N, C-alpha and C positions, 0 to 999 in steps of 0.2 A: 505476179507481180515479180516484173524487174526488179534486179542491183537498184537502181538511182530512185526508183518506188519507195523503195523498203529504204533505200537511207532516207529521204526526205519523212517516208510518215515516221517512219523512230527521231529526228531533227525536232519534230513536232511534239509528238510525246510530250519530248523532256522539256518543249519549252518553248520552240523557238517561235517565231511567229513569222517568219521570212527564213524562206530560203529557196533558194536555184544553184545550178550549176554549169563552171565554165568552162569549157578546153580548151589546150594548150594549139595552138595553129604548129601540129607536126611538120609544113609546111617552109615555118619559117624554120631557119638551121638554130642553133642554141650561139646567141651572142658572143661575143672576146671581149678580155677586155677596153676600154677606156674607146673601143668599135661596133658601133650594137650592126655590125653588117650581115643584111638582108637575105643580098645578091640581088637578086632583082627588084624590077622598078615597081612592079604588081605584089610581092613580093613587103615590102618600104609601105606601098597602099594596102592591103589589109590583113599588118601588123599586131597586133596590140605591144606586144613588145616594144616594138620599132615606136609606137608613138609614146608609148610612155618611156622611154628613152630622152629622145629627144623632148617635149612638152618639160623632162626635170630638167636636164639639161642646159634649159631656157630660162628655168627660173631657178636655179642657182647662181646663172652667169649675172643674170639679172642681180644676185644675195638677195633676192626674197627670203630666205631662209634664216634670215637677220643671225648669230652665236649658236645657231643652231648646229655645227660643226659637219654632227652627224652626221645629217645628209651629204656632204659632199665624195662621203667613205660606198665608194665599185657602188656608185649609181646605176650601174649594167645589171647587176646583181638585184635593185629594188625594182627594176624595170622586168627581168627576166626570172617565174617560180624558177625555172629551172635551174638557177643556182645556187637554189636552194636546193630544193629539194630532187639533185639527179632525176630523170625519165616522171618530172610532173608531167601528168597527161591534162589534166582534171584536177578543179577549185569549189570545194564544195563552197559557196557562201551561205554565212545565220547573221541573221540580223534581229535579233530583243526590243522590243517597243519600251520607253521609261519616258514617258510622258502619263505623267500625275493630273489630279485634278487641283491640285493647288494650286494655290495665288504666291506669288514670293510678295515679302509684305518691300514697298517701298515707301513709307512712311520717315520723315527726318532722322538721322541716327541711324539707318540699317545701310547694309551693305547689301551687295547682290551677288549671287552666284549661280550660278550657270544649270540648270536642273539637270543635265549628266551625275553630278558630282553631289544631289540634293542625297543623295541614296550611301548603298552600300559602293563598296569600286565593284564598277562592273568588268573592273579583269578578273577578275575572282570569282564573281559570279557566273560569266558566260566561259571562265575557261573548264569551269569544273563540268561542266554542258558536254560541251565541247571533246573533251576528253572521254565523260562515255560514251559519244557517239564515234570517237574512234575507236575505243574497242568494241565497240559494234558494225563497225565496218571491216573491224581485222577477224571479227568472228565466222561472219561472212565469206572474205575475201582474205585468206590465212594470208597469200604473199607476197598485197597490195606492202606499199611502203606508204606513211605519210608524214604529216608535222603539221601541227594545230599553233593559230596568234589569233596574242585579242588585240593589235593595236602595241605588239610590242617585237611584235620582224620586223622587214627590211622588205615586205608587202605590200604595194599600191591598193590598198583594199577596197577604197571606193569605187575605182577604176574594175577591180574584176565584177566586184560585185553588184554594176555596172554594166557588165558581158553579162553577169548572171541573172540576171531578168530582176537582183533585187530594185529599185530604182533606179536615177540618171542623177546625173550631176549638175545643179544646180550655176548660176552662175554665181554662187559665193562657194563653192567649192566643195560642198558637201553633197551627200546622199539627199535625194528627199524618191519619194514614195509615193504612188498615188495613192493607197490606203491606208501608208500610216504617218504624211506625210515626213516631215524632216525631222521622227522623233525614235529610228531606229541604231543603236548600237552592233555595230558588226565584230563578227571573226570568223575567218573562215579555217580550211580542213586540206592543205595542199596531199595533193594521192594521185601514186604510178594507172593507180587505173581507169581506164577509158570507160568515162559517165557519157550517162547521156545531156549531152546541152541545152540549154534550157537559151528563149528566145533576149536577146540583153531588150532591156528597157531601153521606150522611144524617149528623147526630151523634149520635155511638155513646159518646159519657160514661156518659149514664144517667144514674144513681143515685154513683157512683166521683169521691170530691174525697181524691185522693189526692195528685195536685198541690198543694191549698192545701196543706194540713197539710206537704206536707213542705218548703215557703216557706220560710228559715230564719230572716226579717225580711220577712214577712207584708204580703208585696207583695199578692199576688191576695185585694185585694176584698173580690170576692165571684163567686160563677163570672163566668168567663170580662171578668172586670173587675184590671185592672195598676197599681196603682199602679209609674209606672217609676220615682218619688224614691223610691224604698224596696229597688225591683229593686236585687239582688250588679251584676247584665246594667250599670248605669244606674252605677251606683257607679264598679265597675271604670272605666269604660270612655269612660263623654258625663262624668263628674261630671270638672271639673276643680278646680285647690287643692290645694292639700296636708289633713291627714287633719284639723287641726279644724274644716271644711265634714263635712265629716262624722259629723252623731249620731253618737255611744258608741255603742246600744244598735246602732247598723249596722250602722256596728265590730264589734261583734260575733258581729252575727250574720254575716257576711264570709266567719268562720272561716278557712279555706288560700284561700279561695279569690282568686285574685291578677288572673284576667283571665274575667271571664263566669261563668254559669252554666246551669249542668246537677241542680240536684237538681228539678225538677217534671218534666223529660224525667224521668228516669233513674227515676224511680218510674210512669213511666203499663205500665199489662199491657202493650196495643201492640207496647213494641217486643219481648214475649216474640219475636213471630215473623219482624221485622227483621234480613233478610240483612247481613255487612258487605260493603263498598265493593268494587267492583273498582275505583277512581278510587287510580293512585299518588301525586296528587299532595295527594291528603288524611289521607296516614301520617304518622306523628309523628315528629317531632328529639326529642331527651334537651330538648334546651332549653323545648322542651313540654309531653313525655310526663309529666318530671321536674325540673321545674322549684327549682334550688336555691336558695331563699329569699335564701340569705346571696349566694352570684353576683350573682343581681340585685342586689339592694340596692348591690353594688359596682358591675357596672357604668359605664365614662363614654356619653356620645356618638353615638361611634366606634365601637366594639365593640356598643351595641343599634344598631342599621343595618343592619351588618355582618349582626348576629346573627336579624334581624327583615325582613329586605330583600322577603323573598314570603308576607310572613306576616301577617293582619291585625293581628297586634299594637303594629303599627306605630302605630291611629290611637290611644291608648292616651298617646301620647310613653314614653318616658324615665321623667320624669316620675312622671307619675302611674303606668308600673309600680310605681318605687319606692319609692311611696307607698302601693304598693300591699302588695310584699313586707312592709314594714317598718308595715303592722296585721298581715298573718299574722303575723309573727314574733312580736306582743305579747297575739297571741291562743293561739298556741302556749304560753305560757309556767306 
């Protein structure tokens, strides 16, 4: 069995539901700061780092990153993994299905939390497995250098997951898997190993625009482009400050959502064939499946820290969660 096949087999054994390999194009010179100079026009047409840099630069020029100033720093690093791991030749992309059989409580007085935050913090769940896979790689290739991330490093992980064949980036800008639908959480290992690449995924969205139509705040400005400053996930998680900093029209569009949003994912036709996860860590609690808005608005710091100790909801902080709960309560009147 080849090293590539062995790594994939181990990834499956560790509980990853999807795994694929993307290769870094050696014919494209490593980018320079502020100018991802790839050389010939032929390389420009084929180099994924160049396309990612162009796409990210255009997105930033529109101000679609909102108050996330960190997105502006070193865009060439985000576009080219060789700036993150010198000598990077391959990326091992992995995914874990987080769909559960539960349904959120939509009764008046209850808020809505995005599915990925129903259970334990996926960053920690996936990272532990990735670190085991990293050790597995080092045991079989001691000279290899690696670096792993779960949505925490300067890696445009959806683009590399698409290149690795895990799925394609849909018109809502999220990854869509033909097997798992919209419900894959991603991680990756960058490595200097030359592994066998998988075929990139094919975009199967076709003429469908359901996700664009479903967005309550019209954050999908055009197919494949999302204005994060209008996106409910950004507004409820990354946007700091009190409610006065969120335009009234966007507050109205938030409805009962208090942490993230699944509207564009829920309508995707490919979810019809998705099977529930076997991962216990992603099963919801009463506080995430049926969050009582009144109780949330009355939480103190100590209770908040205890309730959401192992939850990604901590990222919104107590102030943000209480602000979101207050907006949801107003929207229900």
